[in-house]
N, C-alpha and C positions, 0 to 999 in steps of 0.2 A: 504494500500500500504506500501511497505518497507520504512524505514527511509531514505534510500539512493535513491534519485530520478533517473529516467532513464536518460542516457546521452543525448538521442535524445530530450527529453522534455526540459532538461536543456539548450542545445544548441539553441533550438528554442526561449527560453525566454531570453537568455543572450543578444543577439543583440538588441532586443526590449527594454530590461531593461536599457541598456546603453543610448539609444536615447531618452527615455521617460523623461518627466518632473517629478517633485516631487510628485504630486498627483497621477499621473498614475503609478509611481513606487510603491506607497503605495498600490494601488489596485492590481497591479501585485504580489506584495509581499504577500498580504493577500490570493490571489488565490493560489499562489505557496505553502505557508505553510499549507493551508487547504488541498490541493491535496496530498502533499507528507507527511505531518505530521512532517516536520522538525521544529526545533527551528528557531525563527525569525532571530537571529543574524547569525546563521549558513547559513540560506537561503540568507541573504544579501551577505555574503562572497562568496557563490556559484555563485550568479547572477552577482556579480562584476567581477568574474574571479580570485579572490584572492586565492581561495582554489582549488586544483586539486586533483583528486583521484590518489593515488600511490599504486602500487602493490609491492613495495619494502618491504623487511622485516623490522621490527622495529629495529632501530639503537640504540644501547645502548651507553650511554655517554662515557663509558670507556671500554677498552678491558678486557679480562679475565686475572686475575693475576696468578691463578694456572693452570698449564698445564696438559696435559694428562700424562706426566711423573710423576708429583706429585701425581695424582690420582692412578696410577699404583703402585707407591712406597708405598702409604698409604694402598692400598689393600694388598700388600705383608706383610707390617708390621702388619696389622690387622690379617692376617692368622697366623703369627708367635706369636702374642700376644693373640690368641684365641678370636678375635672379642670382646675385652672388651669395656666397654662404653667409650664414647669420653672424658669424664673428666679424667678418669684414664689413657686413652691413651695419652692425652696431657701431663700428668705428667711422663709417662713412656718413651716417645719418646726421651727426652734428655739423659736418662740413658742408653738406648740400641742402639741408632743410631750410635755412634762412634764405638762400638764393632762390630756391624753388618757390617759396612763399612770396618773395618780393616780386618776381616776374609773373606771378599768377599761374604757374604751371600746377601748383599744388594748393588748392583752396581748402584749408582746414581751419578749425577753431584753435584758440590758444591752448585749451586743455588737451586737445588731440596732439598738438605739437609737443607739449610737455610730456604726454604719455609716450610718444615716439622717442623722445630723448632719454626717458627713464627706463625704457624697455630692455630687458636682458636678452642675450642671444638665444636662450632656451625658449623664451616667450615668443621671440620672432619666429623660431622654427614651428612652435605650436600654432600660431596664428596663420602662418603661411602654408601649413600642411595640406589643408583641403583646397586651397586656392591656387596651388601651383599648376600651371598649364600642363596638360598631359603630353602634348606633342613636342614640347620643348625639352631638349636634353641639357644637361649641365655643360658648362664651358669646358672645353678640353684644350690641351696644349699640343703643339706640333710634336710628333713622334720622330725619333731619329731615323734617318734613312735618306734615300735619294728620290723620294716621291716628288718633292717640290723643287729639287735641285735643277732640273732642266726646264721647269715651267716658269720660273721667275727669271726674267732677263736681268742679268748682272753683268756690267761691263768690267772686264778684267783685262790685264795686259798679258795674260798668258792663257793658253788653252787649258780647259779643264782636264782633259786627258792627254797631256803632252807626252810624246813618245820619249822613252828613256834612251839616251844615246848608248849605242853598243860599242863605240870606240871614240877616241878623242884625237884630234889633230893638234899638234903643238908646233908653232912656228917661232923661231927666234929671229926677230926682225929688228933692225936698228933704224929707228925713225926719230932722230933727235929733233927735227924741226917740228913735228906734230905733238910729241909727248916727251916729257922730261925723263921718263923711265926708259931704260935701254931695252927691256924685254917685255913683250906683250904676249899674252896667251889668248888665242882665239879658239873657241869651241867649234864644233862641227856645224852648229846651227846659227852661227853668227853672233853669239853672245860673248861679251868680253868677260873673262874671269879675273 
């Protein structure tokens, strides 16, 4: 049977339990716990009438601090800052918030701005968890390799795959008029060594 006893069975035992003496209460309690599978202390509270079933939602001890305006502003900021991680976002919010409010990009109240400045990185993650766009992936970095090496035009003064010389020619030339050195070495490909 379910851990919660049926209400009809509970009502039938409640009135008898209240009128019974101590030994009879113990017998009734043993029967009730064996039938329902409830804990003994829980069964005592049920039979005394101390505990009632409630269909109310769970009441949190304090209200929510961050409003829907805070979450919407955080989502807008995340879009502007390319959904960076919460720790970087926490550091970037004080730097960009005043400028975005001044130029009208971010139209928020003063309390919302203060909430964004006071927000921790864990709270940023919690508020953005359901609002993160599904198709957008996190920013990645270029991986090592030659994938982009030939696609990006870079002007260099040497070829990328310059051939390795298989031998070298050395000439001993005396050119006192052109160079102050007596010996010049010329490589096979015309480069001066």
